[in-house]
SEMI-993719 format. One line per field, with one value per residue (C-alpha): x, y, z; residue in one letter; residue number from 1. Coordinates in steps of 0.05 Angstrom, whole numbers. Last residue first. Layout:
<atoms>
x = c(X; ...) $
y = c(Y; ...) $
z = c(Z; ...) $
r = c(A; ...) $
k = c(NUM; ...) $
</atoms>
This chain:
<atoms>
x = c(-788; -808; -845; -784; -741; -785; -817; -889; -868; -853; -923; -924; -854; -875; -936; -892; -843; -898; -921; -899; -941; -881; -838; -884; -892; -818; -809; -851; -850; -785; -736; -689; -690; -674; -618; -588; -589; -559; -508; -486; -479; -439; -394; -377; -364; -322; -281; -270; -249; -285; -246; -267; -199; -214; -174; -180; -183; -133; -169; -120; -106; -132; -193; -192; -192; -247; -288; -287; -303; -366; -385; -331; -317; -359; -335; -264; -207; -169; -103; -88; -88; -93; -145; -175; -113; -77; -11; -5; 7; 41; -2; -13; 26; 76; 22; 17; 11; 60; 12; -39; -108; -166; -198; -193; -121; -103; -134; -91; -115; -104; -141; -202; -238; -293; -355; -410; -454; -527; -571; -643; -705; -771; -772; -824; -783; -719; -710; -637; -595; -520; -473; -416; -351; -320; -247; -243; -192; -243; -265; -320; -343; -397; -425; -428; -470; -519; -520; -537; -482; -484; -426; -415; -405; -473; -506; -552; -626; -643; -584; -597; -672; -655; -614; -673; -722; -676; -665; -741; -744; -741; -683; -692; -658; -692; -729; -736; -799; -810; -821; -785; -723; -707; -675; -701; -663; -629; -589; -535; -547; -509; -528; -489; -502; -470; -436; -419; -352; -358; -379; -439; -494; -462; -436; -371; -353; -282; -301; -354; -298; -272; -340; -355; -288; -306; -373; -338; -292; -354; -390; -331; -320; -394; -395; -333; -367; -387; -455; -458; -521; -514; -461; -451; -507; -508; -561; -549; -600; -593; -650; -664; -602; -603; -575; -500; -466; -402; -334; -292; -253; -306; -361; -312; -312; -388; -382; -336; -381; -440; -411; -394; -462; -498; -463; -472; -546; -557; -522; -565; -628; -609; -595; -629; -687; -646; -593; -648; -676; -606; -595; -548; -537; -560; -531; -558; -517; -540; -500; -518; -541; -592; -598; -664; -670; -727; -733; -712; -756; -717; -716; -643; -627; -664; -622; -558; -579; -592; -524; -490; -524; -567; -558; -482; -486; -533; -485; -426; -468; -485; -412; -390; -443; -419; -348; -373; -413; -351; -313; -370; -372; -297; -303; -363; -323; -265; -311; -342; -272; -255; -319; -304; -233; -259; -308; -252; -208; -261; -267; -192; -191; -242; -202; -139; -166; -183; -116; -77; -111; -88; -20; -11; 19; 5; -50; -3; -29; -59; -122; -137; -146; -109; -135; -83; -139; -178; -123; -116; -191; -187; -141; -68; -30; 45; 52; 95; 170; 229; 288; 347; 415; 471; 543; 522; 557; 546; 471; 450; 378; 336; 268; 199; 154; 132; 98; 57; 49; -19; -57; -60; 4; -9; -45; 10; 61; 109; 179; 161; 122; 179; 157; 164; 208; 200; 256; 248; 312; 362; 404; 411; 486; 478; 428; 475; 532; 488; 470; 403; 420; 387; 319; 300; 248; 225; 278; 268; 246; 247; 315; 343; 335; 385; 366; 400; 338; 286; 222; 233; 209; 139; 129; 60; 62; 135; 119; 66; 111; 168; 236; 307; 375; 362; 425; 437; 512; 523; 474; 398; 345; 272; 210; 135; 104; 137; 102; 100; 174; 194; 149; 179; 251; 244; 244; 284; 347; 407; 448; 389; 402; 395; 392; 434; 397; 436; 416; 372; 406; 360; 347; 273; 245; 270; 301; 376; 396; 385; 417; 478; 487; 477; 529; 580; 572; 546; 579; 528; 532; 485; 438; 435; 511; 516; 462; 502; 564; 525; 499; 570; 592; 534; 548; 620; 595; 553; 613; 657; 608; 563; 560; 626; 607; 542; 579; 629; 572; 539; 603; 612; 539; 547; 608; 572; 512; 511; 533; 500; 434; 435; 442; 384; 339; 356; 341; 401; 414; 461; 507; 502; 542; 511; 555; 508; 516; 473; 453; 410; 380; 390; 343; 289; 335; 389; 446; 476; 484; 534; 541; 590; 606; 543; 538; 491; 493; 452; 419; 391; 326; 305; 236; 234; 307; 322; 257; 273; 344; 320; 269; 313; 375; 333; 303; 372; 368; 314; 356; 343; 280; 289; 316; 368; 395; 452; 462; 531; 531; 574; 593; 668; 664; 616; 545; 513; 444; 403; 345; 301; 258; 183; 145; 73; 25; -3; -22; -59; -13; 44; 38; 63; 123; 138; 138; 184; 231; 234; 253; 329; 321; 283; 329; 390; 355; 336; 278; 250; 190; 141; 148; 133; 66; 46; 57; 27; -39; -33; -5; 55; 65; 64; 115; 162; 147; 165; 235; 243; 216; 267; 321; 292; 290; 361; 387; 351; 382; 334; 308; 236; 205; 264; 275; 199; 196; 245; 211; 143; 168; 202; 140; 96; 148; 139; 72; 11; -29; -94; -111; -100; -128; -91; -113; -91; -72; -4; 27; 93; 87; 14; 27; 84; 42; -16; 30; 60; -10; -33; 20; 96; 108; 40; 20; 88; 91; 19; 30; 94; 57; 0) $
y = c(117; 190; 178; 145; 203; 252; 305; 292; 307; 379; 405; 369; 394; 465; 460; 439; 494; 546; 584; 655; 668; 688; 634; 579; 614; 618; 544; 516; 580; 561; 514; 520; 596; 602; 551; 594; 656; 618; 587; 656; 682; 620; 627; 698; 676; 618; 662; 712; 656; 624; 575; 503; 473; 400; 344; 280; 220; 163; 101; 49; -15; -80; -85; -158; -187; -139; -158; -231; -215; -177; -107; -66; -1; 60; 113; 107; 134; 190; 193; 258; 280; 347; 373; 443; 486; 448; 412; 356; 284; 245; 216; 142; 91; 75; 55; 90; 42; 80; 140; 102; 90; 138; 121; 192; 198; 130; 149; 211; 282; 346; 332; 303; 260; 254; 290; 290; 351; 373; 427; 413; 407; 391; 382; 327; 275; 305; 318; 329; 390; 383; 330; 378; 348; 360; 352; 376; 426; 465; 523; 484; 449; 494; 516; 443; 425; 480; 456; 385; 332; 259; 215; 159; 83; 70; 134; 181; 196; 158; 189; 261; 250; 230; 294; 334; 303; 315; 387; 396; 392; 346; 310; 255; 238; 172; 151; 76; 87; 161; 186; 235; 273; 336; 367; 421; 428; 481; 465; 424; 362; 297; 233; 168; 105; 39; -18; -85; -119; -182; -251; -249; -267; -254; -185; -176; -116; -88; -43; -12; 19; 60; 88; 101; 138; 186; 198; 212; 262; 298; 295; 327; 379; 399; 405; 449; 509; 467; 463; 408; 366; 370; 403; 341; 290; 216; 169; 97; 59; -17; -32; 33; 61; 121; 190; 177; 242; 265; 267; 252; 191; 174; 170; 129; 74; 70; 63; 3; -29; -14; -53; -116; -113; -104; -165; -208; -191; -205; -272; -289; -275; -326; -298; -292; -245; -202; -190; -170; -119; -91; -77; -18; -11; 54; 121; 185; 246; 310; 375; 428; 501; 540; 488; 492; 456; 415; 417; 358; 350; 337; 271; 278; 217; 250; 313; 272; 234; 300; 328; 264; 257; 194; 121; 115; 160; 108; 51; 91; 110; 38; 17; 74; 54; -17; 6; 50; -8; -51; 1; 9; -66; -66; -9; -41; -106; -66; -30; -97; -123; -62; -68; -141; -124; -68; -116; -166; -111; -89; -161; -165; -101; -127; -190; -147; -108; -171; -205; -141; -129; -197; -189; -126; -169; -139; -190; -248; -294; -361; -326; -305; -379; -433; -493; -480; -472; -430; -377; -377; -365; -309; -274; -254; -297; -294; -318; -270; -262; -241; -283; -274; -294; -319; -300; -287; -220; -203; -213; -209; -188; -219; -192; -223; -266; -337; -384; -445; -500; -512; -568; -641; -662; -616; -667; -717; -672; -630; -651; -677; -614; -566; -502; -436; -379; -307; -258; -183; -150; -111; -173; -191; -205; -231; -283; -306; -313; -352; -402; -422; -404; -341; -327; -268; -293; -365; -391; -464; -490; -555; -585; -515; -499; -552; -586; -562; -556; -609; -568; -545; -613; -596; -548; -518; -518; -499; -440; -419; -425; -383; -415; -418; -446; -475; -498; -460; -474; -399; -399; -399; -359; -366; -323; -333; -334; -269; -255; -329; -341; -278; -293; -363; -337; -285; -211; -158; -165; -146; -82; -45; -6; 69; 98; 160; 211; 272; 335; 386; 453; 508; 571; 569; 596; 538; 483; 480; 417; 439; 507; 474; 428; 485; 526; 470; 468; 404; 347; 296; 226; 171; 177; 149; 149; 223; 237; 199; 239; 304; 281; 268; 337; 369; 329; 353; 424; 412; 386; 444; 495; 531; 607; 617; 569; 607; 673; 641; 613; 680; 711; 657; 663; 738; 727; 677; 722; 730; 660; 618; 656; 655; 579; 576; 616; 572; 507; 465; 404; 357; 310; 234; 173; 104; 47; -6; -81; -125; -196; -233; -295; -367; -418; -418; -434; -388; -395; -327; -291; -235; -160; -116; -42; -15; 60; 105; 180; 216; 283; 303; 337; 281; 261; 284; 280; 216; 183; 202; 175; 110; 97; 115; 82; 17; 13; -3; -71; -96; -145; -207; -216; -262; -202; -183; -112; -96; -21; 0; 67; 130; 172; 159; 105; 63; 45; -20; -29; -91; -92; -150; -155; -167; -227; -208; -267; -251; -181; -159; -188; -182; -107; -113; -154; -106; -49; -88; -101; -26; -12; -8; 34; 88; 82; 96; 152; 190; 196; 128; 90; 146; 181; 117; 104; 177; 175; 106; 131; 115; 185; 169; 101; 134; 186; 130; 91; 153; 155; 79; 83; 137; 90; 31; 70; 95; 25; -4; 43; 91; 84; 99; 39; -7; 10; 8; -60; -89; -55; -80; -150; -152; -127; -179; -234; -220; -255; -219; -228; -189; -145; -78; -98; -82; -49; -51; -124; -148; -169; -132; -101; -85; -53; -10; 16; 30; 64; 107; 127; 145; 197; 201; 225; 215; 154; 121; 133; 112; 47; 33; 47; 0) $
z = c(-1024; -1020; -955; -923; -946; -910; -954; -930; -859; -877; -860; -794; -776; -793; -749; -690; -705; -700; -761; -770; -833; -874; -844; -869; -936; -946; -931; -987; -1029; -1059; -1024; -1083; -1086; -1011; -1019; -1074; -1031; -972; -1018; -1043; -972; -952; -1012; -991; -920; -944; -989; -933; -885; -827; -783; -796; -812; -824; -793; -832; -786; -783; -758; -732; -772; -743; -788; -808; -737; -716; -778; -758; -685; -706; -685; -718; -681; -698; -649; -675; -633; -665; -704; -740; -813; -848; -897; -908; -914; -969; -965; -1016; -996; -1051; -1107; -1108; -1148; -1092; -1044; -978; -919; -876; -877; -836; -867; -860; -927; -952; -928; -958; -1025; -1028; -1017; -1058; -1123; -1089; -1141; -1193; -1166; -1219; -1233; -1237; -1269; -1251; -1295; -1259; -1185; -1172; -1209; -1235; -1309; -1325; -1342; -1349; -1324; -1309; -1284; -1215; -1193; -1121; -1097; -1054; -1100; -1135; -1071; -1040; -1108; -1130; -1069; -1088; -1161; -1140; -1140; -1163; -1140; -1191; -1182; -1215; -1243; -1206; -1212; -1148; -1110; -1132; -1117; -1046; -1037; -1065; -1014; -955; -975; -979; -904; -844; -812; -760; -693; -675; -613; -601; -559; -546; -617; -663; -643; -681; -742; -789; -854; -898; -962; -994; -1038; -1049; -1086; -1086; -1128; -1108; -1144; -1114; -1126; -1169; -1142; -1189; -1140; -1072; -1096; -1059; -1016; -1024; -1083; -1039; -997; -1056; -1074; -1001; -991; -1048; -1013; -947; -982; -1009; -942; -906; -960; -957; -881; -879; -847; -785; -750; -697; -704; -764; -808; -851; -861; -877; -903; -925; -968; -975; -928; -891; -858; -811; -795; -796; -774; -807; -774; -836; -810; -760; -813; -854; -802; -808; -884; -877; -825; -870; -928; -889; -854; -920; -950; -888; -883; -957; -952; -891; -930; -983; -1052; -1121; -1105; -1059; -1113; -1162; -1113; -1099; -1172; -1154; -1079; -1047; -1025; -996; -974; -940; -935; -885; -885; -845; -791; -752; -685; -658; -582; -540; -479; -416; -377; -359; -402; -460; -453; -452; -515; -551; -531; -553; -620; -623; -643; -635; -574; -542; -556; -529; -469; -454; -461; -416; -365; -367; -352; -295; -267; -269; -231; -181; -172; -159; -110; -76; -67; -39; 10; 30; 43; 84; 124; 138; 160; 205; 238; 248; 275; 324; 350; 354; 394; 444; 457; 458; 517; 557; 542; 554; 621; 649; 615; 656; 712; 781; 795; 778; 722; 740; 764; 691; 677; 640; 601; 546; 495; 545; 548; 472; 467; 518; 470; 459; 508; 516; 588; 630; 637; 680; 658; 706; 680; 727; 741; 813; 820; 746; 747; 673; 662; 607; 588; 578; 536; 551; 502; 522; 471; 440; 476; 456; 493; 552; 596; 582; 617; 573; 553; 483; 468; 480; 514; 477; 499; 473; 490; 486; 463; 505; 521; 448; 451; 522; 497; 442; 493; 542; 488; 458; 386; 360; 328; 372; 386; 387; 436; 455; 522; 563; 546; 534; 608; 630; 696; 760; 802; 793; 801; 729; 705; 728; 669; 680; 756; 757; 712; 762; 823; 796; 780; 810; 794; 725; 689; 624; 629; 640; 698; 701; 738; 718; 726; 718; 787; 808; 874; 891; 876; 913; 973; 980; 974; 1029; 1016; 1050; 1007; 1048; 1054; 1023; 958; 952; 881; 865; 823; 802; 839; 803; 814; 837; 797; 808; 742; 698; 739; 725; 688; 616; 627; 656; 596; 547; 585; 581; 505; 476; 436; 416; 446; 421; 479; 549; 557; 543; 595; 647; 630; 635; 703; 724; 700; 737; 799; 796; 792; 854; 892; 872; 895; 847; 850; 815; 760; 750; 741; 693; 651; 647; 621; 569; 547; 538; 496; 452; 441; 365; 343; 397; 393; 318; 320; 370; 324; 265; 303; 320; 276; 312; 275; 272; 254; 243; 220; 192; 202; 157; 176; 125; 156; 133; 162; 215; 273; 248; 198; 188; 122; 121; 106; 142; 143; 109; 112; 151; 156; 208; 213; 280; 300; 348; 324; 251; 232; 269; 243; 171; 176; 209; 154; 95; 124; 134; 64; 37; 71; 23; -17; 23; 63; 123; 162; 214; 220; 267; 279; 301; 335; 334; 394; 390; 445; 405; 423; 399; 367; 353; 304; 282; 219; 222; 196; 209; 207; 276; 258; 321; 374; 324; 332; 404; 384; 328; 378; 424; 366; 353; 425; 416; 354; 392; 453; 410; 373; 435; 484; 465; 437; 452; 385; 347; 383; 375; 300; 286; 258; 184; 169; 214; 181; 112; 134; 156; 92; 51; 78; 68; -3; -19; 7; -31; -97; -86; -71; -131; -183; -219; -291; -268; -305; -293; -219; -207; -240; -189; -130; -152; -163; -95; -60; -94; -80; -5; -8; 17; 82; 84; 144; 110; 42; -23; -87; -160; -165; -184; -251; -243; -312; -301; -234; -260; -318; -272; -222; -276; -301; -230; -220; -210; -138; -105; -146; -138; -63; -50; -88; -48; 17; 0) $
r = c(X; X; X; X; X; X; X; X; X; X; X; X; X; X; X; X; X; X; X; X; X; X; X; X; X; X; X; X; X; X; X; X; X; X; X; X; X; X; X; X; X; X; X; X; X; X; X; X; X; X; X; X; X; X; X; X; X; X; X; X; X; X; X; X; X; X; X; X; X; X; X; X; X; X; X; X; X; X; X; X; X; X; X; X; X; X; X; X; X; X; X; X; X; X; X; X; X; X; X; X; X; X; X; X; X; X; X; X; X; X; X; X; X; X; X; X; X; X; X; X; X; X; X; X; X; X; X; X; X; X; X; X; X; X; X; X; X; X; X; X; X; X; X; X; X; X; X; X; X; X; X; X; X; X; X; X; X; X; X; X; X; X; X; X; X; X; X; X; X; X; X; X; X; X; X; X; X; X; X; X; X; X; X; X; X; X; X; X; X; X; X; X; X; X; X; X; X; X; X; X; X; X; X; X; X; X; X; X; X; X; X; X; X; X; X; X; X; X; X; X; X; X; X; X; X; X; X; X; X; X; X; X; X; X; X; X; X; X; X; X; X; X; X; X; X; X; X; X; X; X; X; X; X; X; X; X; X; X; X; X; X; X; X; X; X; X; X; X; X; X; X; X; X; X; X; X; X; X; X; X; X; X; X; X; X; X; X; X; X; X; X; X; X; X; X; X; X; X; X; X; X; X; X; X; X; X; X; X; X; X; X; X; X; X; X; X; X; X; X; X; X; X; X; X; X; X; X; X; X; X; X; X; X; X; X; X; X; X; X; X; X; X; X; X; X; X; X; X; X; X; X; X; X; X; X; X; X; X; X; X; X; X; X; X; X; X; X; X; X; X; X; X; X; X; X; X; X; X; X; X; X; X; X; X; X; X; X; X; X; X; X; X; X; X; X; X; X; X; X; X; X; X; X; X; X; X; X; X; X; X; X; X; X; X; X; X; X; X; X; X; X; X; X; X; X; X; X; X; X; X; X; X; X; X; X; X; X; X; X; X; X; X; X; X; X; X; X; X; X; X; X; X; X; X; X; X; X; X; X; X; X; X; X; X; X; X; X; X; X; X; X; X; X; X; X; X; X; X; X; X; X; X; X; X; X; X; X; X; X; X; X; X; X; X; X; X; X; X; X; X; X; X; X; X; X; X; X; X; X; X; X; X; X; X; X; X; X; X; X; X; X; X; X; X; X; X; X; X; X; X; X; X; X; X; X; X; X; X; X; X; X; X; X; X; X; X; X; X; X; X; X; X; X; X; X; X; X; X; X; X; X; X; X; X; X; X; X; X; X; X; X; X; X; X; X; X; X; X; X; X; X; X; X; X; X; X; X; X; X; X; X; X; X; X; X; X; X; X; X; X; X; X; X; X; X; X; X; X; X; X; X; X; X; X; X; X; X; X; X; X; X; X; X; X; X; X; X; X; X; X; X; X; X; X; X; X; X; X; X; X; X; X; X; X; X; X; X; X; X; X; X; X; X; X; X; X; X; X; X; X; X; X; X; X; X; X; X; X; X; X; X; X; X; X; X; X; X; X; X; X; X; X; X; X; X; X; X; X; X; X; X; X; X; X; X; X; X; X; X; X; X; X; X; X; X; X; X; X; X; X; X; X; X; X; X; X; X; X; X; X; X; X; X; X; X; X; X; X; X; X; X; X; X; X; X; X; X; X; X; X; X; X; X; X; X; X; X; X; X; X; X; X; X; X) $
k = c(754; 753; 752; 751; 750; 749; 748; 747; 746; 745; 744; 743; 742; 741; 740; 739; 738; 737; 736; 735; 734; 733; 732; 731; 730; 729; 728; 727; 726; 725; 724; 723; 722; 721; 720; 719; 718; 717; 716; 715; 714; 713; 712; 711; 710; 709; 708; 707; 706; 705; 704; 703; 702; 701; 700; 699; 698; 697; 696; 695; 694; 693; 692; 691; 690; 689; 688; 687; 686; 685; 684; 683; 682; 681; 680; 679; 678; 677; 676; 675; 674; 673; 672; 671; 670; 669; 668; 667; 666; 665; 664; 663; 662; 661; 660; 659; 658; 657; 656; 655; 654; 653; 652; 651; 650; 649; 648; 647; 646; 645; 644; 643; 642; 641; 640; 639; 638; 637; 636; 635; 634; 633; 632; 631; 630; 629; 628; 627; 626; 625; 624; 623; 622; 621; 620; 619; 618; 617; 616; 615; 614; 613; 612; 611; 610; 609; 608; 607; 606; 605; 604; 603; 602; 601; 600; 599; 598; 597; 596; 595; 594; 593; 592; 591; 590; 589; 588; 587; 586; 585; 584; 583; 582; 581; 580; 579; 578; 577; 576; 575; 574; 573; 572; 571; 570; 569; 568; 567; 566; 565; 564; 563; 562; 561; 560; 559; 558; 557; 556; 555; 554; 553; 552; 551; 550; 549; 548; 547; 546; 545; 544; 543; 542; 541; 540; 539; 538; 537; 536; 535; 534; 533; 532; 531; 530; 529; 528; 527; 526; 525; 524; 523; 522; 521; 520; 519; 518; 517; 516; 515; 514; 513; 512; 511; 510; 509; 508; 507; 506; 505; 504; 503; 502; 501; 500; 499; 498; 497; 496; 495; 494; 493; 492; 491; 490; 489; 488; 487; 486; 485; 484; 483; 482; 481; 480; 479; 478; 477; 476; 475; 474; 473; 472; 471; 470; 469; 468; 467; 466; 465; 464; 463; 462; 461; 460; 459; 458; 457; 456; 455; 454; 453; 452; 451; 450; 449; 448; 447; 446; 445; 444; 443; 442; 441; 440; 439; 438; 437; 436; 435; 434; 433; 432; 431; 430; 429; 428; 427; 426; 425; 424; 423; 422; 421; 420; 419; 418; 417; 416; 415; 414; 413; 412; 411; 410; 409; 408; 407; 406; 405; 404; 403; 402; 401; 400; 399; 398; 397; 396; 395; 394; 393; 392; 391; 390; 389; 388; 387; 386; 385; 384; 383; 382; 381; 380; 379; 378; 377; 376; 375; 374; 373; 372; 371; 370; 369; 368; 367; 366; 365; 364; 363; 362; 361; 360; 359; 358; 357; 356; 355; 354; 353; 352; 351; 350; 349; 348; 347; 346; 345; 344; 343; 342; 341; 340; 339; 338; 337; 336; 335; 334; 333; 332; 331; 330; 329; 328; 327; 326; 325; 324; 323; 322; 321; 320; 319; 318; 317; 316; 315; 314; 313; 312; 311; 310; 309; 308; 307; 306; 305; 304; 303; 302; 301; 300; 299; 298; 297; 296; 295; 294; 293; 292; 291; 290; 289; 288; 287; 286; 285; 284; 283; 282; 281; 280; 279; 278; 277; 276; 275; 274; 273; 272; 271; 270; 269; 268; 267; 266; 265; 264; 263; 262; 261; 260; 259; 258; 257; 256; 255; 254; 253; 252; 251; 250; 249; 248; 247; 246; 245; 244; 243; 242; 241; 240; 239; 238; 237; 236; 235; 234; 233; 232; 231; 230; 229; 228; 227; 226; 225; 224; 223; 222; 221; 220; 219; 218; 217; 216; 215; 214; 213; 212; 211; 210; 209; 208; 207; 206; 205; 204; 203; 202; 201; 200; 199; 198; 197; 196; 195; 194; 193; 192; 191; 190; 189; 188; 187; 186; 185; 184; 183; 182; 181; 180; 179; 178; 177; 176; 175; 174; 173; 172; 171; 170; 169; 168; 167; 166; 165; 164; 163; 162; 161; 160; 159; 158; 157; 156; 155; 154; 153; 152; 151; 150; 149; 148; 147; 146; 145; 144; 143; 142; 141; 140; 139; 138; 137; 136; 135; 134; 133; 132; 131; 130; 129; 128; 127; 126; 125; 124; 123; 122; 121; 120; 119; 118; 117; 116; 115; 114; 113; 112; 111; 110; 109; 108; 107; 106; 105; 104; 103; 102; 101; 100; 99; 98; 97; 96; 95; 94; 93; 92; 91; 90; 89; 88; 87; 86; 85; 84; 83; 82; 81; 80; 79; 78; 77; 76; 75; 74; 73; 72; 71; 70; 69; 68; 67; 66; 65; 64; 63; 62; 61; 60; 59; 58; 57; 56; 55; 54; 53; 52; 51; 50; 49; 48; 47; 46; 45; 44; 43; 42; 41; 40; 39; 38; 37; 36; 35; 34; 33; 32; 31; 30; 29; 28; 27; 26; 25; 24; 23; 22; 21; 20; 19; 18; 17; 16; 15; 14; 13; 12; 11; 10; 9; 8; 7; 6; 5; 4; 3; 2; 1) $
</atoms>
């Protein structure tokens, strides 16, 4: 969790996602779940490769961040109270891990042992089952030293070995820790600017103190230097720290008073400390508490070897007096040996004892002050023990009861966390399904229209003063249907429409509908753009090319299509509540349909208004002349031949690397450039998906208004007004409502004309 937080905070979500996928790990982690160490190793290894940073630097930064992460996770106060200086802090890390293991029983924590040196430095011994993570330690310890004790430290590895322990080989790293004080800025200024004043004050205090008191100060200073990793201080700073603020009295150094003889009898001692043992260098038991004797009757025979009845669980060291002395500051956990226990204990879990070792130099013996290591009432019952077996002064009694409540809270927290993770996954899946649903909806209706319908709003009809409409159909489609199976017709149309749908993305035109073999497209609706005619013209050229790739199921030859294009005004709106469709109304629709029906196979038929929009746009257009159009009389029409400035690959939306040697080179002209965009009409069938693996390269049209375009727009508006005739003029003249206008224009729908 910490490593994920570090990567996301420093490098962003995308880097974490890339790192996670390469390492093959999940996106989220649960607090109370046990994970394999291989996950951490994989993440660290991939982080080094993705970020291009050596492993030691990554681990050191991770260590620094881990310290901050622990503080943010609620362990700040717990860490601060471990010790008053860095030496005590490190010395009590194992005790902290021991406490945490009560809640996280599967935790496999490292072990720390620290030794003071005469020059003020320290040797930190680090033991871990995890190899290769030792560089985390300088990051963690350095961050803690700076934050808690305001000192900077430097750590370097002086020895690195592998030691054979009870559980196998353990990595043993020895760090040399040196430190320098970091005085606050105000304090540094005080020392630099008022040094003479401090010297004078120090002399005055020295004159007031008698020789004995000054000696006490020096001794106290020595004691303080032994309790921390020594930092050189001025004499005045030492005095100022010892004198009580506001009273001016010297705090005497503490000298404990010991009785000449121990005023406690043996029986009381063994009853008052029911779990204690005394053993010599040969591990022979000299003394034991009454409760441990009751559980392990063999201890009643004085002089037996302790290692016959117990083994050391923590720290994982050999059961020798020298190993115990080496880790004298650590908590020791003993576990009874099953083969030496009474028959009544054979089926019970073994008893564990936890406590501290104290070396008695005068007796050359070791005192083990301990208590039963029990976490819950269930563990107490499993060993058929009772609260009464534990001494009243032993906090183990309270710890068992408190931890029982804590474990119940942790179980509840774990369940909530799992439910939260399940909800997160469900929410993610829901978001994915929502995107799929929206993509399907946006394929049927314009996005702004679909959003209004989702919000329950009424979609008002909109008038577009100028747009370009295209119709196409398959030549001899009726004959093909008569000679083929229905499935063949479906496959043919699906193959053709998938190609056409892809082209709508290439040229950003809106597909209105398909009726049988007829395909209807509009440019400039629902989003008005000045380049609507160029877009539809390039789309039409692409249709002719794409149709050559669709086979006629009867003859086996490529199919032929007719295409008709017209430019003019329309009214657009949503019709119906069930299966609503975005429909176009107006005489422009009718004329565009007539251009298609009066067209020529494999030709693109243009009306005069469409020709006016395209004649200055680098298209090759030939004049067809006047023809008789059903319902419209004589009309002057044209044929669109090709785009003189764009290659076939640009029009088809294929990558530039696929350019054929026989095609024209790309020419620079203001209306057409290329860029890669995601397609909104992806192939629906698996077969087509396999065939169409190339990305869609869209034509980018420059839709900024120019003088020529403004002039052309004015001419087209005039021409469009002439073409619509009295049909639309009359409706505006009498100020009819839009609803009335839609009813009057319904007769000009393409479906009606068919």
